[in-house]
N, C-alpha and C positions, 0 to 999 in steps of 0.2 A: 923528213916525213915520218909520220907515225904509221905503224902497221895497222891493217884493218881490224885485227882482233883486239888490239889495244883501244882503238876508237870505239868499237862496239861494247867492250866491257865498261869503259868510262861512261858511255851513254846509258848503258843498262843501270849502272849505279845511280846516275842522276835521275833516271825514270823512277826507280824504286823509292828513292828518297822523296821525290816530289809527290808521288801518288799515295804516300802515307797520310795525306790529308783525307783520303777516303776512309781511313780508320777512324779519324775524328768525326767525320760525317756520319759513319755508322753508329758511333757512340751517341751522338746527338739525337739521332732519329730512332734509337733502339727502344726507348720507352713508348708504350702505346698511348698513354694519355698523360703527358707531363703537366703537372700543376704549376701554379704561380711560383712556388718556392723553387722548383727545379729550373724554371725559366729564368728567374732572377739570379740564381747561383750560376747558371750557365752563361748568361750575358755578362755577369760580373767576372767570371773566369776568362771569358773572351777579352774583356777590357784589360784584365791583369796581364794576360799573355802579350797583348799588343803594347801596353805601356812599358812593361819590363824589357821586351826585346827592342823597343824603339830607343829607350834611354841607355840601356846597358850594352847593346850590340850594334844596332844599325847606325845611330848617330855617332858614337865613338869611331866606328869603322869609317864613316864618311869624313869625319874630321881628320883622321889619320891619313886617309888618301889625299885629302886636300893639302895637308901639311907637307906630304911628300911631293905633291905636284908643284907647290910654290916654294919649297925649300925653307919654310918657316912655320913653326908651331903656332905662333900668334896669328899669322895670316890664315892658316888652316882653320884655327878655332873661329875666327871672325867669319870666314867664308862658310863654314859649317853651320854656324848659328843663322846666318842670312838665308841659306838654302832651307834650313829647318822651318823658319817662319814663312818663307816663300811657299813651302808645301802646305802649311796651314792656311795661308791666304788663298791658294788655288782651290783647295777642297772646300773652303768656306764659301767662295764665290759659286762653285758648282752646286753646293748645298742650297744656296739661296735661289739659284735658277731652276732647280728641280721643282716642278709644280706639284701641289698636293691635290690628288684626285679624289675630291669629295663630292658625293652625289647629293645635291641640295633637295632632291625630291624625297629623300628618306631621312628626315631629321632625327629619327630615333636611333639611327645607326651611325651618325656622324662620328661620335667619339670612338666607336669600335673601328670604323673605317680609317680614321686618322691614325689610330694605333697600328693597324695593319700596314698602312702606307709607310709609316715611319720605320717599322721593322723591315719591310721589304727594301726600302732605301738603305737602311743600315746594312742588311745582308749583302746587297749588291756592292755598296761602297767597300765593305770589308773584303769581299772577294777580289775587287779590283786592286785595292791597296796591297793585299797579300800577294796577288799575282805579280804586281810590279816589284815587290820585295823579292819574290822567289825567282824572278827572271835572272838577275845577276848572281843570285845564290846558286842557281843551276849551272850557270856558266863557270863559276868558281869551282864547283864540285867536279865538273867535267874536266877542267884544266888540271885539277889535282889528280884525277884518274889517268890523264895522259902522261903526267910526269912521274908520279910515285904512288903506287897502290897502297903502300903502308901508311901513307897520309890520307889517301882518298877514302879508304874504307871507314876509318873512324869519323871522318868528316861527314860521309854519307849517312852513317848511323845516327850521328848527332842531329843532323838536319831532319832525318826521318822522325826522330823522337819529338823534336819541337814542332814538326809539321802536324802532329796529331791534334794538339790543342788549337792550332790554326784552323784545322778542318772543322772543329767544334765551333770556332768563332764565326765561321761562315754559315754553318748549317742551322744553328739555333734560331737566329732571328728570321731566317727564310722559312723554316718550318712553321714558326708561329704566324708568319704573314700569309703563307700560301696554304697552310693546313695540309701540306703534301710532304710526306716523308721522302718520297722518291726524288722530288725536285730539290729538296734541301740536300740530300745525299749527293746528287749529281753536280750541283753547284760547288759543293765542297771538293768533290773529286776534280772538277774542272779547274779550280784554282791551283791545284797542284801541277797541272800540265804546263804551267809557266816555267817550271824548272827544266824539263827536257827541251822545251821550246827555246829557252834561253841558251841551253847548251848547243842546240842545233844552229840557231841564228848566229850565236857568237862564233862558233867554229867556221861557219861558211862565209859570213859577211863582216862581222864586227871586230874580230880579233886584231886585225891590223890597225884599227882606228881608235879603240878604246884605251884611254889613258887614265891615270890616277885622278885628274881633275874632274873628268866626266863621271867617273864612278863615284867619286866623293860627293858631288852635287846630287846625284841620283839617290844615294843612300840617305843623305841628310833630309832631302825633300820627302822621301818615303816615310822617314821617322816622323816628320811633322804631320803628314797625312794620317798616319796611324794613331797618333796622339789625339788629333782632332776628332776622329771617328770614335775613339774610346770615350772621350769626355762629352762630346755633343750628342752621340747617338746611343752607344752601348750602355753606359751607366744610367742616363736618364730613363731608357727603356726598362732597365732592370728595376729601378726604384719605383717606376709606375705600376709594377705588379703588386705593390703593397708589401713586399718582403725585403725591406731595407737591409736587414742583417744578413739575409741569405746572399744579397748582392755583394756585401763587403767580404763575407767569408769566401765567396767565389773569386772575388778580386785578388785576395791574398793567396788563395790556392793557385790561381793562374800564374801569379808572379813566382811562386815557389816551384811550380812545375817547370817553368821556363828557366829558372835559375839552375835547377838540377840538370836539365837537359843540356845546358851550356857548360856546366862545370864538369860533367862526366868525362869530357874528352879534351880537357885542357892539357 
C-alpha cells in the first residue's frame, strides 16, 4: 500500500500538469481583437501540435503497447494501424452526424454562421480528443509519482509544457465561434481536468484491469482522431481566413514547440 502523502503528492503533480492547458487558454484569449492572421497562425499551430504529437508520440506509444501485449512487433504494428484508422472512421462518422445549425431566415448571415458553427464544432472536438488523450497521460503521470519522484517530476514538467499549446488548440476556435474569451478559456482549462480525473479513476477502478492491449488501442485511436480533426477542421478553418502562409507558419511552429517539449526530458 502507498502512504497517503505519496498519493497526494502524485495526484498534485498530475493536477498541475493537466491544468497547464489553462496557460494555453490564457494565451489564446489574451489579445483583445485578434485579426485573421492571428487566427490563421493559431489554428495552424493547433494543427501542428496535434499532428506532431499524434505521429511522434501517441501512435508509436500505442504500437509499442500492442507489440508488448501480443509479443510481436509485426502484430503490434498492424493492430496499431488498424486502431488508428478506426479512430479516423469513428470521428468521421460523428462529424457527418453533427447537424449544421443554419438559420434559413437570415440568408445574409449564412456564410458567417456556417463558419462559426464549424469553428465551434472544431473546438469541441479538439477538447474531446485532447481530454481522451490526457486521461491515460494523467494515469501514467500518477503512477510515476507513486513509484519514483525522480522520474515523475520531469514527466510532469514535460506534460505541462506540451499541454500549453494543447490549451491554445482548444481555445482559439472556440473564441472565434462564441466571441467569448471566458468560455474559450474555461473550455481549455476543462480539457486539462482529464489528467487528474484519469489519475483518480485509474487508481480507484481501472488499475487492476488495464493492460497493454487496451492502452495501445486507445492511444492509436486517439492519434487517428487528432489527425482527422487537424486535417478536416483546423487547417481548413485556418486557410479560410485568407492567410494561407500564416497558417503554414503556425503549423510548423506548433510542430517545433511539441518537438522541443518532448525532447527536453528524454
